[in-house]
C-alpha positions as CSV (number, residue, x, y, z in Angstrom):
1,M,-32.7,-27.5,135.9
2,N,-29.0,-26.1,136.1
3,S,-26.5,-28.1,136.6
4,P,-24.1,-27.2,140.1
5,T,-20.9,-25.7,139.4
6,A,-18.3,-28.5,139.3
7,T,-15.9,-27.7,142.3
8,Y,-12.5,-29.4,143.4
9,K,-12.8,-31.7,146.1
10,N,-12.7,-30.8,149.2
11,H,-12.6,-27.1,148.0
12,R,-15.4,-24.5,149.3
13,F,-14.9,-22.1,146.7
14,P,-15.8,-23.3,142.8
15,I,-13.6,-24.0,140.6
16,E,-13.5,-20.7,138.9
17,I,-12.5,-18.7,141.9
18,V,-9.7,-21.1,142.9
19,A,-8.2,-20.6,138.9
20,H,-8.5,-16.9,139.1
21,A,-6.5,-16.2,142.2
22,V,-4.0,-18.6,140.8
23,W,-4.2,-16.8,137.8
24,L,-4.1,-13.5,139.3
25,Y,-0.8,-14.3,141.3
26,H,1.2,-15.6,138.5
27,R,-0.1,-13.3,135.7
28,F,0.4,-9.7,137.8
29,G,3.1,-8.4,139.9
30,L,0.9,-9.3,143.4
31,S,1.3,-10.5,146.7
32,L,-0.4,-12.8,148.3
33,R,-2.5,-10.4,150.6
34,D,-2.9,-8.4,147.4
35,V,-5.0,-11.4,145.5
36,E,-6.5,-11.7,149.1
37,E,-7.6,-8.0,148.9
38,M,-8.7,-8.1,145.6
39,L,-11.4,-11.1,145.8
40,L,-11.9,-9.7,149.0
41,E,-13.3,-6.8,147.0
42,R,-15.4,-9.3,145.0
43,G,-17.2,-10.7,148.2
44,I,-15.2,-13.7,148.5
45,I,-13.6,-14.0,152.1
46,V,-10.3,-16.5,151.6
47,S,-6.9,-15.8,153.2
48,Y,-3.8,-15.5,151.7
49,E,-2.3,-18.9,153.0
50,T,-5.4,-20.6,151.0
51,I,-4.2,-18.9,148.0
52,R,-0.9,-19.8,148.7
53,R,-2.5,-23.5,148.7
54,W,-4.0,-23.1,145.4
55,G,-0.7,-21.9,143.5
56,K,0.6,-25.1,145.1
57,T,-1.9,-27.5,144.4
58,H,-3.3,-26.8,141.2
59,G,-0.9,-24.1,139.3
60,R,1.4,-26.8,138.0
61,D,-1.5,-28.3,136.6
62,Y,-3.2,-25.8,135.6
63,A,0.8,-24.3,133.3
64,R,1.2,-28.0,131.9
65,R,-2.5,-28.2,130.3
66,L,-1.7,-25.0,128.7
67,P,-1.2,-24.6,124.7
68,R,2.5,-24.5,124.1
69,K,4.2,-23.2,121.6
70,A,4.8,-25.2,118.1
71,P,9.0,-26.1,117.7
72,S,10.8,-25.0,114.5
73,K,13.9,-25.7,113.5
74,D,14.3,-22.3,112.2
75,D,13.9,-20.9,116.0
76,I,17.3,-19.7,117.8
77,W,18.0,-20.2,121.5
78,H,19.0,-17.9,123.8
79,L,20.2,-19.0,126.8
80,D,21.3,-17.4,130.1
81,E,21.5,-18.1,133.7
82,V,21.0,-15.3,136.7
83,V,22.1,-16.2,140.2
84,V,19.3,-16.0,143.0
85,R,19.9,-16.1,146.5
86,I,18.0,-19.0,148.8
87,N,18.5,-18.5,152.6
88,G,21.9,-16.9,152.1
89,K,22.8,-19.5,149.5
90,K,23.7,-19.0,145.6
91,C,21.9,-21.1,143.3
92,W,21.3,-20.3,139.4
93,L,18.4,-20.4,136.9
94,W,19.0,-21.7,133.4
95,R,17.3,-19.6,131.4
96,A,16.1,-20.6,127.0
97,I,14.2,-18.4,125.4
98,D,13.3,-18.5,121.3
99,Q,13.7,-15.5,119.3
100,D,10.0,-14.1,120.1
101,G,11.0,-14.1,124.0
102,Y,8.8,-16.9,124.6
103,V,10.5,-19.3,127.5
104,L,11.6,-22.5,126.1
105,D,12.4,-24.5,129.4
106,E,13.6,-22.7,133.1
107,I,15.8,-25.2,135.5
108,V,17.3,-24.1,138.6
109,Q,20.9,-25.7,139.5
110,T,23.0,-25.5,142.4
111,R,25.9,-24.8,139.9
112,R,27.3,-23.3,137.4
113,N,29.3,-25.5,135.3
114,T,29.5,-27.5,132.1
115,K,27.3,-30.4,133.4
116,A,24.7,-27.4,134.7
117,A,24.4,-26.4,130.7
118,R,24.2,-29.9,129.5
119,R,21.1,-30.6,131.8
120,L,19.5,-27.2,130.4
121,L,20.4,-28.9,126.8
122,I,19.1,-32.5,127.4
123,R,16.1,-30.8,128.8
124,L,15.3,-28.4,125.4
125,L,15.5,-31.0,123.1
126,K,13.4,-33.8,125.2
127,K,11.0,-30.8,125.5
128,Q,11.7,-29.3,121.8
129,G,11.4,-32.7,120.1
130,M,14.8,-31.2,117.5
131,A,17.5,-29.6,118.5
132,T,17.9,-25.6,117.0
133,K,19.6,-24.4,114.0
134,R,21.8,-21.9,116.5
135,I,22.2,-20.7,120.5
136,I,23.2,-17.5,121.6
137,T,24.7,-17.2,124.9
138,D,27.5,-15.3,126.5
139,K,31.1,-16.1,127.3
140,L,30.6,-18.5,129.9
141,R,32.7,-21.3,128.3
142,S,30.3,-24.2,129.9
143,Y,27.6,-23.7,126.7
144,G,30.2,-24.0,124.5
145,A,31.5,-26.7,126.5
146,A,28.1,-28.8,126.6
147,K,26.7,-27.9,123.5
148,R,30.1,-30.0,122.0
149,Q,28.4,-33.0,124.5
150,V,25.0,-32.9,123.0
151,M,24.6,-30.9,119.5
152,T,28.2,-31.1,118.6
153,D,26.2,-29.8,114.8
154,V,24.6,-26.4,115.8
155,E,25.7,-23.0,115.8
156,D,26.9,-21.4,118.7
157,R,27.2,-17.9,118.7
158,S,28.8,-16.3,121.8
159,H,28.9,-12.7,122.8
160,K,28.0,-10.5,125.6
161,G,25.8,-8.0,123.5
162,L,24.1,-11.1,121.3
163,K,21.9,-12.0,124.5
164,N,20.0,-9.1,125.9
165,R,17.3,-11.0,124.6
166,A,17.7,-13.2,127.1
167,E,18.8,-11.2,130.1
168,N,15.8,-9.1,129.5
169,S,13.5,-11.9,129.9
170,H,15.0,-12.2,133.6
171,L,13.4,-8.9,134.2
172,P,9.5,-10.1,134.9
173,F,11.0,-13.0,137.6
174,R,12.8,-10.3,139.5
175,K,10.1,-8.1,139.7
176,Q,8.5,-10.9,140.9
177,E,11.0,-12.4,143.4
178,R,10.8,-8.8,145.3
179,M,7.0,-8.9,145.7
180,R,8.0,-12.4,147.0
181,Q,10.8,-11.1,149.4
182,G,13.1,-14.1,148.2
183,F,12.7,-17.8,148.1
184,R,13.1,-20.2,150.8
185,T,13.7,-23.6,148.9
186,V,15.1,-24.5,145.4
187,S,11.6,-26.4,145.3
188,S,9.6,-23.9,145.5
189,L,11.6,-21.3,143.2
190,Q,11.4,-24.5,140.3
191,H,7.7,-24.5,141.3
192,F,7.2,-21.1,140.9
193,V,8.9,-20.4,137.6
194,S,7.3,-22.9,135.9
195,I,4.0,-21.7,136.3
196,F,5.1,-18.0,136.1
197,S,6.6,-18.5,132.7
198,A,3.9,-20.7,131.7
199,V,1.1,-17.7,131.9
200,R,3.3,-15.4,131.2
201,N,4.0,-17.6,127.4
202,L,0.6,-17.8,127.2
203,F,-0.7,-13.8,127.9
204,V,2.1,-11.7,126.4
205,P,1.9,-11.3,122.8
206,S,4.4,-11.4,120.6
207,R,7.1,-8.7,119.6
208,L,5.8,-8.1,116.5
209,N,4.4,-4.7,115.7
210,R,0.8,-5.1,116.5
211,S,-2.7,-3.0,116.4
212,A,-4.3,-2.5,119.8
213,A,-7.0,-4.1,118.8
214,Q,-4.9,-7.4,118.1
215,I,-3.4,-7.2,121.6
216,R,-6.6,-6.6,122.6
217,N,-7.8,-10.2,121.3
218,H,-5.0,-11.5,122.0
219,R,-5.2,-11.1,125.3
220,L,-8.6,-12.4,125.5
221,N,-7.8,-15.3,123.5
222,A,-5.7,-16.1,125.8
223,M,-8.3,-15.5,128.7
224,A,-10.2,-18.6,127.0
225,K,-7.7,-20.1,126.6
226,W,-6.6,-20.3,130.4
227,R,-10.3,-21.0,131.2
228,A,-10.8,-23.8,129.1
229,V,-7.9,-25.6,131.0
230,A,-8.5,-24.1,134.2
231,I,-12.2,-25.6,134.9
232,Q,-11.2,-28.9,133.7
233,I,-11.5,-31.4,137.2
234,A,-8.1,-32.9,137.7
């Protein structure tokens, strides 16, 4: 006798549907209503507000359980910050990526100063477990001041043209920001990017030249890993 499909407590839909909706929303440039319509086409009647709650309730847990790229002392950290307006007020999304475009960390802060840059570096050291051999930044002096406080032996290359990789990493986020028509709170922005970048890290192949077959295999493996963590019951 087959065991019943596992479901989350108080959910009337199977885990697979919940996870699939969260994946669609954070993997592609879709609105909540787009995801609602795609599920409806498959005979699944669920409101966009329910999908939003699924992402809020389960998305970060999924992201936390996804496999991460192992850190290396040979990594190069590209650091950059991008302004985001929330209810008309400026805040900054500070991002760190490595030489392959893998997002190492993101943090939303209301300031663009040495204290904010230092906080990003401290988070990176804790998360990576080791210092990098080099960081690449723009001309913002806060990075240099923060590095002298936190990582005195790390090389810092500060040049406007060297940080294109970090600047390019903002483009997928900007697309999602437009689709969502902005964010209402700092916490909602931090919650979204923590899931969005984790999913993107898993599914987007590295920058190395790959054949179409290799890219397909990468995506199939990523889908298998997503399903493996998503169907676990918290």
